[in-house]
C-alpha angles and dihedrals in degrees: 000000000000120000121223089253090056091047090055090051092060090059109257100124130057124184110290115238143171107275127200105218112203144161130196090231099042147045122284115254123194120210140143115257131165113246119225128200103242097164088119087067102032091053089059106035146006112286129179110207117222095247090056094064114012123096098169113092114232121232102235094186089067094051125095121217116247116236100191141316129248103155141036132209127203121212141173123224092236095227123102108250124187105150111099097188118121091229092056092048092051091051092047092050092046088055091053092047092051091047093050093048090050087056091054100258098129092224140003108311098228127077094210136018128195122207125208092264088060096251114145118222123200112233125170113010114260086232086074130065111249129242104216108106119043111248090349104083100103111111089353123130112210119216118180130189118207111242144058104268096189087065103028138024124249113252119252089245090053095053092043090054090044090053092050099045092044089052091048093049093045090052094045096049099028093243112172116234092238086061093064108104144177115231090252090061092065105032141016100280143118088223129150086029133243093273096052102036094075088059089053090053089053090052090052090053 
């Protein structure tokens, strides 16, 4: 079992700082949020950092520190999404953040979200344990794709980005492929939808 010190050594945590979260279309919100070195993702694909899009302050007192990661779970948002505009995605994600905080999560439950254009958005800091599978969040990275994949199909760009970020996270944190799950594998749920789940099975292979 890895200690917190060992986890820091493999590069998860950077020095926390006071971050100014701002958006060109919204008000500036100031809040304290741990910063994570995500160069291993940003050097390979488009990534929107949380402070680039989020306006809703997190509630750090409700968040639990992550110790390490040894599994990953894929989700869908459960709402049909067709609009590819950055503005629309921001509004949709803000709605999810607000809903999760109202439910007592402290922040959005997922660590990463993928929109239909294939852009990856940083959600909850990897320094914090996620809140995306009931009683199964410890050591579990949460990746969510925007859409309802019982009613629609994920875009090719979404699944391509999912493949890439899952590969990067598995390599970074030494997550075995058989430890890549769909939400339905760990809890009674239809998530991530019948049209996305076969892609998750391919990732596990």
